[in-house]
C-alpha positions in Angstrom: 120.4 65.6 79.8 116.6 65.5 79.3 114.7 62.2 79.4 112.8 61.1 76.3 110.1 63.7 75.8 106.8 62.9 77.4 105.2 65.2 74.8 106.3 62.9 72.0 104.8 59.9 73.8 101.3 61.4 74.3 99.6 59.6 71.4 100.8 56.2 72.8 100.0 57.0 76.4 96.3 57.0 76.9 95.1 58.6 80.2 93.4 56.5 82.8 89.7 57.1 83.5 88.7 60.0 85.8 88.1 57.4 88.5 91.7 56.2 88.4 93.2 55.9 91.9 96.1 58.3 92.8 99.5 56.7 92.6 100.3 57.9 96.2 97.6 57.8 98.9 98.9 61.0 100.6 101.6 63.5 99.5 104.3 62.8 96.9 106.9 63.3 99.7 105.3 60.6 102.0 107.0 57.5 100.5 110.5 56.0 100.3 111.5 57.5 97.0 114.4 59.9 97.2 113.6 62.3 94.3 116.4 64.7 95.4 119.5 63.2 96.9 121.6 64.5 99.8 124.7 64.5 97.7 123.1 66.1 94.6 125.0 69.2 93.4 124.5 72.1 95.8 125.0 75.7 94.8 125.3 77.2 98.3 128.5 79.3 98.5 128.1 80.7 102.0 125.8 82.1 104.7 126.3 85.7 105.6 125.3 86.9 109.1 123.3 90.1 108.9 122.7 90.6 112.6 119.3 90.9 114.1 116.3 92.8 113.0 112.5 93.3 112.9 110.7 91.2 110.3 107.3 89.7 109.5 107.2 86.2 110.8 103.8 84.7 109.7 102.8 81.7 111.9 99.8 79.4 111.3 99.5 79.1 115.1 98.6 82.8 115.2 100.3 85.5 117.4 101.9 88.8 116.4 103.0 89.1 112.8 106.1 91.3 113.5 108.9 90.0 115.6 111.9 91.8 117.0 115.4 90.3 117.3 115.0 88.0 114.3 118.4 86.4 113.3 119.0 87.4 109.7 121.2 85.4 107.3 121.8 85.8 103.6 122.3 82.5 101.7 124.5 83.2 98.8 124.7 80.8 95.8 127.2 80.2 93.1 124.8 81.1 90.4 124.4 84.6 91.8 121.1 84.0 93.7 120.7 85.3 97.2 117.9 84.1 99.5 117.5 85.8 102.9 116.6 83.3 105.7 115.0 84.8 108.9 115.2 82.7 112.1 112.8 83.5 114.9 114.6 84.4 118.3 112.6 81.6 120.0 115.0 79.2 118.3 117.8 80.4 120.7 121.0 82.3 120.1 122.7 82.9 116.8 124.6 79.6 116.9 121.5 77.6 117.6 119.7 79.5 114.7 122.6 78.9 112.3 122.6 75.2 113.0 119.0 75.0 111.7 119.4 77.5 108.9 122.4 75.7 107.4 120.7 72.5 106.2 117.8 74.6 105.0 120.1 76.8 102.9 121.8 73.6 101.4 118.4 72.3 100.4 117.6 75.5 98.6 121.0 75.1 96.9 119.7 71.9 95.2 116.7 73.7 93.7 116.5 74.3 90.0 118.2 77.8 89.6 115.1 79.6 88.2 113.1 78.7 91.3 115.9 79.7 93.7 116.2 83.1 91.8 112.6 83.8 92.3 112.5 83.1 96.1 112.2 86.4 98.0 113.0 85.0 101.5 112.4 82.0 103.9 110.9 82.2 107.4 112.2 79.7 110.0 110.1 79.3 113.2 110.2 77.0 116.3 107.7 74.2 116.6 106.6 71.1 114.6 103.9 72.5 112.3 103.9 71.6 108.6 105.6 74.0 106.1 103.4 76.5 104.1 104.1 79.1 101.3 102.9 82.5 100.2 102.8 82.7 96.4 102.3 86.4 96.1 105.0 87.2 98.6 107.3 84.6 97.0 108.3 83.0 100.3 107.7 80.0 102.4 107.7 79.2 106.1 109.2 76.1 107.9 109.3 75.0 111.5 112.5 73.8 113.1 111.2 70.6 114.7 109.4 69.6 111.6 112.5 70.4 109.6 114.6 68.1 111.9 112.1 65.2 111.3 112.2 65.7 107.6 116.0 65.6 107.6 115.9 62.3 109.5 113.5 60.9 106.9 115.4 62.2 103.9 112.5 64.4 102.9 114.0 67.9 103.6 115.0 68.6 100.0 111.6 67.3 98.7 109.8 69.6 101.1 111.7 72.7 100.1 111.1 71.8 96.5 107.3 71.5 97.1 107.1 74.8 99.0 109.3 76.6 96.5 106.9 75.5 93.7 104.1 77.3 95.6 106.3 80.4 96.2 107.7 80.7 92.7 105.4 79.0 90.2 101.9 78.9 91.6 101.6 82.5 90.2 100.8 82.4 87.4 100.7 78.8 86.4 98.5 76.9 88.9 95.4 78.9 87.8 96.4 79.2 84.2 94.1 77.9 81.4 96.9 75.7 80.1 97.4 73.9 83.4 93.6 73.5 84.0 93.1 72.1 80.5 95.9 69.6 81.2 94.1 68.5 84.5 90.8 68.0 82.7 92.4 66.1 79.9 94.2 63.7 82.3 91.4 63.1 84.7 93.3 61.3 87.3 95.8 62.7 89.9 99.2 61.5 91.1 98.5 62.0 94.9 95.6 62.0 97.2 96.8 65.3 98.4 96.7 66.8 95.0 93.2 65.3 94.2 91.8 66.8 97.5 93.3 70.2 96.6 93.4 70.4 92.8 93.6 74.2 92.7 96.2 74.7 95.5 98.3 71.6 95.6 98.2 69.6 92.3 101.0 71.6 90.6 103.4 71.4 93.5 102.6 67.6 93.9 103.0 66.8 90.3 106.1 68.9 89.5 108.2 67.3 92.1 107.8 63.8 90.7 107.8 65.0 87.1 111.0 66.8 87.6 112.6 63.6 88.9 111.2 61.6 85.9 112.5 64.2 83.5 115.9 65.0 85.0 116.7 61.8 87.0 114.6 59.0 85.5 116.9 56.4 87.1 115.6 57.2 90.6 112.1 56.1 89.7 110.9 52.5 89.3 110.0 51.7 85.7 106.5 50.7 86.6 106.0 54.1 88.4 107.3 56.0 85.3 104.7 54.1 83.1 101.9 54.9 85.5 102.9 58.5 85.4 102.7 58.5 81.6 99.4 56.9 81.7 97.9 58.9 84.6 99.0 62.5 83.8 100.4 62.7 80.3 99.1 66.2 79.6 100.4 67.6 82.9 103.8 65.9 82.2 103.9 67.6 78.8 103.0 71.0 80.4 105.8 70.6 83.0 108.4 69.5 80.5 107.6 72.5 78.4 107.9 74.7 81.4 111.2 73.3 82.4 112.5 73.6 78.9 111.7 77.3 79.0 112.9 78.1 82.4 115.5 75.6 83.6 118.6 76.7 81.8 122.1 76.1 83.1 123.6 79.1 84.9 127.2 80.1 84.9 128.6 79.3 88.4 130.8 82.0 89.9 133.9 81.7 92.2 133.0 81.2 95.8 135.4 84.1 96.8 133.7 86.4 94.4 130.2 85.5 95.7 131.1 85.7 99.4 133.6 88.5 99.4 
């Protein structure tokens, strides 16, 4: 069920001044709010082992782009989506790789279906670097040690959501005239990270908290919801319209039919 339309409330929710402080000093995931819960519905049906292969494994630390012996898994979902997850051989043997791939696949299973359907693949590397995404290639990259820390802090689902916005929605929405007009009309930002990177991060930062406000309003403090409506009403209306068009319930298939 959708929350009361933000678009309807625009006339009564005046934006703050352009100098308004962000609601969150850093990123929207760097707080104690659990926007996506561990026990939220999860569409993962199974992980299929595809053996080893040669794949592009982009790494912000540098090094060769191509890697041999990459552990290949297909995450299959009850709504019919399939997301390949490629685990670097430096993670260890197949069992070690699978142990890290599994929570990642479950987090993808909690995404809105339209985002999951547009993901081309996910790259899993060793190390403790922060995740990043490639919008044109429709994929994102995560690092195993960083992933483990985010599981411990209950931030894995939010991180996967954030990077999936980059991978599936930045093109074409982050640079669209409608989104930029909404930014200008609002003036303020939700997070310091979005304010510092309005072209590259504001959509992903705003969409996560807006999704929670629209789909799970009970998870946000009432005072925070009110600040959202005052700070970014035009961006909330943009996102609500986007979700109305794209986030349609999908028919779930039988697990045996999906996994064979």
